[in-house]
Each structure stands twice: as structure tokens, then as C-alpha cells.
C-alpha positions as CSV (number, residue, x, y, z in Angstrom):
1,M,0.0,0.0,0.0
2,N,1.4,3.4,-1.0
3,L,1.5,5.8,1.9
4,G,3.5,8.6,0.3
5,I,3.2,11.0,-2.7
6,N,4.4,10.9,-6.3
7,V,6.6,13.8,-7.1
8,L,7.6,15.1,-10.6
9,S,10.7,17.4,-10.4
10,L,11.4,19.4,-13.6
11,F,14.9,20.9,-14.2
12,D,15.8,18.7,-11.2
13,G,19.5,19.6,-11.1
14,I,21.2,18.0,-8.1
15,S,17.8,17.0,-6.6
16,C,17.6,19.7,-3.9
17,G,13.8,19.1,-3.9
18,M,14.3,15.6,-2.7
19,I,16.5,16.7,0.2
20,A,13.8,19.3,1.1
21,L,11.1,16.6,1.1
22,E,13.2,14.4,3.4
23,R,13.8,17.4,5.7
24,T,10.1,18.0,6.1
25,G,9.4,14.3,6.8
26,I,7.2,13.9,3.7
27,Q,7.1,10.3,2.5
28,V,7.7,9.9,-1.2
29,D,6.6,6.8,-3.1
30,N,8.1,7.8,-6.5
31,Y,10.3,10.8,-7.3
32,Y,10.5,11.4,-11.1
33,A,13.3,13.7,-12.2
34,S,13.8,15.5,-15.6
35,E,17.4,16.7,-16.0
36,I,20.0,16.6,-18.8
37,D,23.2,17.9,-17.2
38,K,25.3,14.7,-16.8
39,Y,27.3,16.0,-13.8
40,A,24.1,17.1,-11.9
41,I,22.6,13.7,-12.6
42,Q,25.8,12.0,-11.3
43,I,25.6,14.0,-8.0
44,S,21.9,13.2,-7.7
45,Q,22.4,9.5,-8.6
46,K,25.1,9.1,-5.9
47,N,22.8,10.4,-3.2
48,Y,19.5,9.1,-4.5
49,P,19.9,6.0,-6.6
50,N,16.2,5.2,-6.5
51,I,15.1,8.4,-8.3
52,I,13.4,7.6,-11.6
53,R,15.2,9.5,-14.4
54,L,13.1,10.9,-17.3
55,G,15.7,12.8,-19.3
56,D,14.9,15.8,-21.5
57,I,11.8,17.8,-20.5
58,N,11.0,18.4,-24.2
59,N,10.1,14.7,-24.4
60,W,7.5,14.9,-21.7
61,K,4.6,13.8,-24.0
62,I,6.0,10.2,-24.2
63,W,6.3,9.9,-20.4
64,Q,3.7,7.5,-18.9
65,L,3.5,8.5,-15.3
66,P,0.9,7.7,-12.6
67,K,-1.1,10.3,-10.8
68,I,1.3,13.1,-9.7
69,D,0.7,14.8,-6.4
70,L,3.4,17.5,-6.6
71,I,5.2,19.1,-9.5
72,M,8.1,21.4,-8.7
73,G,10.9,23.0,-10.6
74,G,13.1,26.1,-11.2
75,S,13.0,26.8,-15.0
76,P,16.2,28.3,-16.4
77,C,16.4,31.9,-15.4
78,Q,19.0,33.4,-17.8
79,G,16.4,35.2,-19.9
80,F,14.9,36.9,-16.8
81,S,18.0,37.7,-14.7
82,N,19.3,41.2,-14.7
83,A,22.8,39.6,-14.7
84,G,22.0,38.1,-18.1
85,M,20.9,39.7,-21.4
86,G,17.3,40.3,-20.3
87,L,15.8,38.5,-23.3
88,N,12.9,37.3,-21.2
89,F,10.7,34.7,-23.0
90,E,12.7,35.1,-26.2
91,D,15.6,33.4,-24.6
92,P,15.4,29.7,-25.7
93,R,16.2,28.5,-22.1
94,S,13.5,30.7,-20.5
95,K,11.0,29.4,-23.1
96,L,11.2,26.1,-21.2
97,F,8.9,27.8,-18.7
98,F,6.0,27.2,-21.1
99,V,6.9,23.5,-21.2
100,F,6.5,23.6,-17.4
101,V,3.1,25.1,-17.8
102,D,2.0,22.4,-20.4
103,I,3.1,19.7,-18.0
104,L,1.3,21.3,-15.1
105,K,-1.9,21.5,-17.1
106,F,-1.6,17.9,-18.2
107,Y,-1.0,16.3,-14.9
108,Q,-3.0,18.7,-12.7
109,P,-1.2,17.8,-9.4
110,Q,-2.6,18.8,-6.1
111,Y,0.3,21.1,-5.5
112,F,3.0,22.8,-7.5
113,L,6.0,24.9,-6.8
114,L,7.9,27.1,-9.4
115,E,11.1,29.1,-8.5
116,N,12.8,31.8,-10.4
117,V,14.9,35.0,-10.1
118,K,13.6,38.5,-9.4
119,M,12.5,40.0,-12.7
120,K,10.7,42.8,-14.4
121,Q,7.1,43.1,-13.2
122,E,5.7,42.5,-16.7
123,W,7.4,39.1,-17.0
124,Q,6.4,38.2,-13.5
125,D,2.8,39.0,-14.3
126,I,2.9,36.8,-17.4
127,I,4.1,33.8,-15.3
128,S,1.5,34.6,-12.6
129,D,-1.3,34.6,-15.1
130,L,-0.3,31.3,-16.6
131,V,0.1,29.4,-13.3
132,G,-2.8,31.1,-11.5
133,V,-1.0,32.5,-8.4
134,K,1.2,35.4,-7.5
135,P,4.7,34.7,-6.2
136,I,6.1,35.2,-2.7
137,E,9.6,36.6,-2.5
138,I,11.9,35.0,0.0
139,N,15.5,35.8,0.7
140,S,17.7,32.8,1.5
141,S,19.4,35.2,4.0
142,L,16.7,34.3,6.5
143,V,17.8,30.7,6.7
144,S,21.4,30.7,5.5
145,A,24.5,32.8,5.2
146,Q,23.7,33.7,1.6
147,N,21.9,36.8,0.3
148,R,19.7,35.2,-2.4
149,K,16.3,36.8,-3.3
150,R,14.0,34.5,-5.3
151,L,10.4,34.3,-6.3
152,Y,8.3,31.3,-5.5
153,W,4.9,30.6,-7.3
154,T,2.9,27.9,-5.4
155,N,-0.6,26.9,-4.6
156,I,0.6,25.5,-1.3
157,P,-1.4,27.6,1.2
158,N,-0.4,29.9,4.0
159,I,3.2,30.5,3.0
160,E,4.9,33.2,5.2
161,Q,8.4,34.4,5.6
162,P,10.7,31.9,7.3
163,E,12.0,32.7,10.8
164,N,15.4,34.5,10.6
165,K,18.0,32.0,11.8
166,Q,20.7,34.8,12.0
167,I,23.3,32.7,10.1
168,Y,26.4,34.5,8.8
169,L,29.5,33.5,6.9
170,K,31.4,33.0,10.2
171,N,28.9,30.2,11.0
172,I,29.6,28.2,7.9
173,I,33.4,28.4,7.6
174,D,35.0,25.0,7.1
175,K,38.1,25.2,9.3
176,E,39.3,21.7,8.5
177,N,38.9,21.6,4.7
178,G,38.8,25.3,3.7
179,Q,41.1,26.2,0.9
180,Q,44.5,27.4,2.2
181,E,45.6,29.4,-0.8
182,F,45.5,32.7,1.1
183,K,46.5,35.8,-0.9
184,L,47.2,39.3,0.1
185,L,44.1,41.5,0.5
186,N,43.8,44.9,-1.2
187,R,42.0,47.0,1.4
188,L,39.1,49.3,0.5
189,G,40.6,52.6,1.5
190,K,41.0,53.2,5.2
191,E,38.4,51.2,7.1
192,K,35.9,50.4,4.4
193,S,33.9,47.3,4.9
194,N,30.5,45.7,3.8
195,K,28.2,42.9,5.3
196,K,26.7,39.4,4.2
197,A,27.5,37.2,1.2
198,G,25.7,37.6,-2.0
199,C,23.5,34.9,-3.5
200,L,24.5,31.9,-5.4
201,T,23.2,31.9,-9.0
202,A,23.8,29.8,-12.1
203,G,24.5,32.8,-14.3
204,A,27.6,34.7,-15.2
205,H,28.8,37.7,-13.1
206,S,28.2,40.7,-15.3
207,G,26.8,43.3,-12.9
208,G,23.1,43.9,-12.7
209,N,21.2,42.6,-9.6
210,H,24.3,40.9,-8.2
211,S,26.3,44.1,-8.0
212,D,23.4,45.9,-6.3
213,M,23.6,43.6,-3.3
214,D,26.6,45.3,-1.8
215,I,26.4,48.4,0.4
216,L,29.6,49.8,1.9
217,C,29.9,51.0,5.4
218,F,32.8,52.2,7.6
219,G,34.4,50.7,10.6
220,D,34.5,47.4,12.4
221,P,31.5,45.4,11.0
222,E,30.8,44.1,14.6
223,K,30.4,47.6,15.9
224,I,28.8,49.5,12.9
225,E,26.2,52.0,13.7
226,Y,23.8,52.5,10.8
227,T,21.6,55.5,10.2
228,E,19.2,56.2,7.4
229,V,19.0,59.8,6.3
230,G,16.6,59.9,3.4
231,R,18.1,57.5,1.0
232,V,21.7,57.8,2.3
233,V,23.4,55.5,4.7
234,L,25.9,57.0,7.2
235,G,28.8,55.0,8.5
236,I,30.2,55.0,12.0
237,N,31.9,58.3,11.6
238,G,29.0,60.0,9.8
239,A,30.6,59.7,6.4
240,A,28.0,59.4,3.7
241,I,28.6,56.5,1.3
242,R,26.2,57.8,-1.4
243,N,28.8,57.5,-4.1
244,Q,29.8,54.0,-3.0
245,V,26.5,52.4,-4.2
246,T,24.0,52.8,-7.0
247,K,20.8,54.5,-6.3
248,R,19.0,51.3,-7.3
249,G,21.2,49.4,-4.8
250,I,20.3,51.7,-2.0
251,E,16.6,51.5,-2.7
252,E,16.7,47.7,-2.7
253,Q,18.7,47.3,0.4
254,L,17.1,50.1,2.5
255,N,13.6,48.8,2.4
256,I,13.3,48.8,6.2
257,R,9.9,47.9,7.7
258,K,9.2,48.2,11.4
259,D,6.8,45.2,11.4
260,E,9.6,43.0,9.9
261,K,7.0,41.2,7.7
262,S,6.5,40.5,4.0
263,N,9.8,40.7,2.1
264,C,11.6,42.6,4.8
265,V,14.8,40.9,6.1
266,V,15.0,40.8,9.9
267,P,17.9,43.1,11.0
268,S,21.3,41.5,11.8
269,Y,21.8,44.1,14.5
270,P,18.8,45.2,16.5
271,N,16.8,47.8,14.5
272,K,19.6,48.1,11.9
273,L,20.2,47.0,8.4
274,N,20.4,43.3,7.5
275,G,20.9,40.9,4.6
276,M,24.0,42.7,3.3
277,C,27.5,41.6,2.6
278,V,30.3,43.1,4.7
279,R,32.9,43.9,2.0
280,V,36.4,44.4,3.4
281,G,38.6,44.6,0.2
282,E,39.2,43.2,-3.2
283,A,41.3,40.4,-4.7
284,D,44.1,41.4,-7.1
285,I,42.8,39.3,-10.0
286,R,41.4,39.9,-13.5
287,G,37.7,40.0,-14.2
288,F,34.6,41.9,-13.4
289,D,34.5,44.0,-10.3
290,I,32.1,41.6,-8.6
291,T,34.5,38.7,-9.0
292,K,37.1,40.7,-7.0
293,R,35.0,41.5,-4.0
294,V,36.2,40.0,-0.7
295,Y,33.8,39.7,2.2
296,S,33.9,39.6,6.0
297,P,32.7,36.5,7.9
298,A,30.7,38.9,10.0
299,G,28.2,39.3,7.1
300,K,26.5,37.3,4.4
301,S,27.7,35.8,1.2
302,P,26.5,37.2,-2.2
303,A,24.2,34.9,-4.2
304,L,26.0,31.9,-5.6
305,T,26.4,31.6,-9.3
306,T,27.5,28.6,-11.3
307,M,31.0,30.1,-10.8
308,Q,32.3,29.1,-14.2
309,G,35.3,30.8,-15.8
310,G,37.7,31.0,-12.9
311,H,37.9,33.2,-9.8
312,R,34.1,33.4,-9.5
313,E,33.7,31.7,-6.2
314,P,32.8,34.0,-3.3
315,K,35.8,35.2,-1.4
316,I,36.3,35.9,2.3
317,S,39.0,37.4,4.5
318,E,39.1,36.0,8.0
319,D,41.7,38.4,9.3
320,N,41.4,41.5,7.0
321,N,44.9,40.8,5.7
322,F,44.5,37.8,3.4
323,W,41.6,36.4,1.3
324,R,40.7,33.0,0.0
325,R,37.9,31.4,-2.1
326,L,35.0,29.6,-0.4
327,S,35.4,25.9,-0.6
328,P,32.8,23.6,-2.2
329,V,31.7,22.5,1.3
330,E,31.2,26.1,2.4
331,C,29.1,26.8,-0.7
332,E,27.1,23.7,0.1
333,R,26.4,25.2,3.5
334,L,25.3,28.4,1.9
335,Q,22.6,26.4,0.1
336,T,21.9,24.5,3.3
337,L,23.0,21.2,1.5
338,P,24.6,18.4,3.5
339,D,28.4,18.6,3.7
340,N,30.0,16.9,0.7
341,Y,26.7,16.3,-1.0
342,T,28.3,17.2,-4.3
343,A,31.5,15.3,-3.8
344,G,32.5,12.9,-6.5
345,V,32.8,15.3,-9.4
346,S,35.4,18.0,-10.1
347,N,35.3,21.2,-8.0
348,S,34.2,23.2,-11.0
349,Q,31.2,20.9,-11.5
350,R,30.5,21.0,-7.8
351,Y,30.3,24.8,-7.8
352,K,28.1,24.8,-10.9
353,G,25.6,22.3,-9.4
354,I,25.5,24.1,-6.1
355,G,24.9,27.5,-7.8
356,N,22.2,26.0,-10.1
357,G,20.5,24.5,-7.1
358,W,18.0,25.7,-4.5
359,T,18.4,26.8,-0.9
360,V,17.1,23.6,0.5
361,D,15.7,25.1,3.8
362,V,13.6,27.6,1.9
363,I,12.0,24.8,-0.2
364,A,11.5,22.7,3.0
365,H,9.8,25.7,4.6
366,I,7.4,26.0,1.7
367,L,6.7,22.2,1.3
368,S,6.0,21.8,5.1
369,N,2.6,23.5,4.5
370,M,1.4,20.7,2.2
371,K,-1.6,18.7,3.4
372,Y,-2.2,15.3,1.8
């Protein structure tokens, strides 16, 4: 007798959805996964050999599946992300969203969950109209040491913001296995710093939303006093940092609400700013500015990307003199994955799979409201 549910995971990646289901205690009879990246499949297969592999999502019409209770997936985001070219539905990868919709209509599961990046309101509205619900925005910063804002469309009822676990980079450092290739840190002027790590994404670093995540402040990040004056942030010495950030970046980061509800991130310091990266310097390497940024363990990590092309892993300085890249295990912790979940493939493929994945504890938080 079957006691669990049948799950169809589209764009399954490294099967973060399966981890989330286990974490919520939901029993699964059959987990069907559609994925084409061979390294992601290899990682998933190592951890979950019983997953039923379906291959390319474009072949969905030949699948012969039983009743499906839950469909979930994060369709490719490159066409929507501000870090990409912004081609929206004209991007061939983002067009796969419509395949998700076709499958959703065909199987009519009790529940569904769709994840994607923040995007222009017009694109967001198109998705909402087609799936029949509006998204909730959740920042992974609430449950992890990563600043990662994402939209979640779901018919699972009563989804609210997760409780803020107050996790920072210093809480996920892997002292035993962290990379030891320390290099001299180029300081940001006198005492310039900045707070949490950015979010992990699967796209390339080319500015846009990812660069907007960083707001500079002055002084010891453990002792910073923040003040909001109009749209300007003042550092510990009252020095305005208006020129250190884009206007758009300030508007996104300084959306402070006294009720601490909705999309507001609970402050790291009582009644102060939160969800930001503490930037302490830059690495002397080639590449875009965002790839050079070095962060303090006192803050969060920027959003993870697929980190392809070299030097794209988030960087930290544990003593303000030297910097190093985050290790694969530390990046797994940013996504609330089990340690060494992605072990068994090259580091480059580990970073890619992690960046393409979900923050597991956010997904678990959403799925925990299912009733079946």
C-alpha cells in the first residue's frame, strides 16, 4: 500500500527538492526527475539511486506517469535575470517555462512549486497569469549565510516568511577543509567594509542585480552604527557612502519595515540593516568588479552563481589581511545542503551544481505547509 506521494521534479539539477522533502518528513513513493546535465545527474544519482530518471523535459509527451501529487521546478532563469541579457521569453532557455506550464496543465497535481529569479514586473505578471497564483519573494538570507532573493509561485497555502536564523559566513566556515591558498588582500581605502555574502546563482557575473547587493559602510562590522537619512546610509563616523553604491542598490537594500513582515529581512543588528555583505577589500585578479570582492565572515555571502570561468567563487577574509575562495563544502552550506553532498565530481562541477540549485531550507519551509 502506498503511503507517500508521487513527485515530478522538472529541471531537477542535483535534486535539492528531494532533500527538502526528506527534511520535512514527507514520505515519497516515487520521485521522477527530468534533467539533462550529466554531472548534476551524477551527483543526484550518488545520493538518491532510486530516483526515476526521465531525461529531457522536451520529451514529456512520451512519459507515462501515474497520478502526480506534486510538480516542482526552477526553470532556467538566464532570460529573466538582470545579470543576463534580459531577453525574457525570447531566450530559448527561458522558453522552457512554457513546457513547465504544459506539463502542469496535463498532470493537474494537487500542489506545484515554481522558483525563479527576481525579474521585471511585466514578466512576473505573465508567469502569474499562466500558473494562476502570484509569487512570494523569499531571501535565503533568512535561513542561510547567503543573500539570495528568489520568487516562488505555489498553490501550497499559507506560506509566510521563514524565521530569521541569524546565520552568517562565520557560522559556515569549514576550518578543516577550507582552501588554504591565502592571498594578500587589497583593502578598500582606510576602514571600508561591507556585510553578508551575495546569493548563489547559475548565471555569469556581469553586474546587474548581483552588484546591487553590496552596500559599503565604515568601521568594524561588529560595531557598525547605521543611520538612514533619506536614501543615504551613514557610517560609524557619519561619512556618507552615497557614491559607493548605485541609487538602485540603496533603494533595494534600505527597504526597512518596522513590522519586519512581508519581504523585509530581519535586521542583523537590533533595529539596523540586514541581509547585506560586509565587504572588506578586493582580490588582485582579473575579471569583473564583482569577482574581485572580498567579504567579512561577520556578514553574508553574495548569491552563488555557477561560478564558471575561474575566480568566480565568493571570497572571504578571516583576518582582514588575506583572502581565499570559499570551498565547495562552504558553498554547500550556503545552500543548506549536507556537507560533501556534491563530492565525486570536479570542483568546477560541484560549484556549478550548487549555484544552479535551490536553498534547501527555503524549499523545505514551503513544502512543510502541504496537506495530503
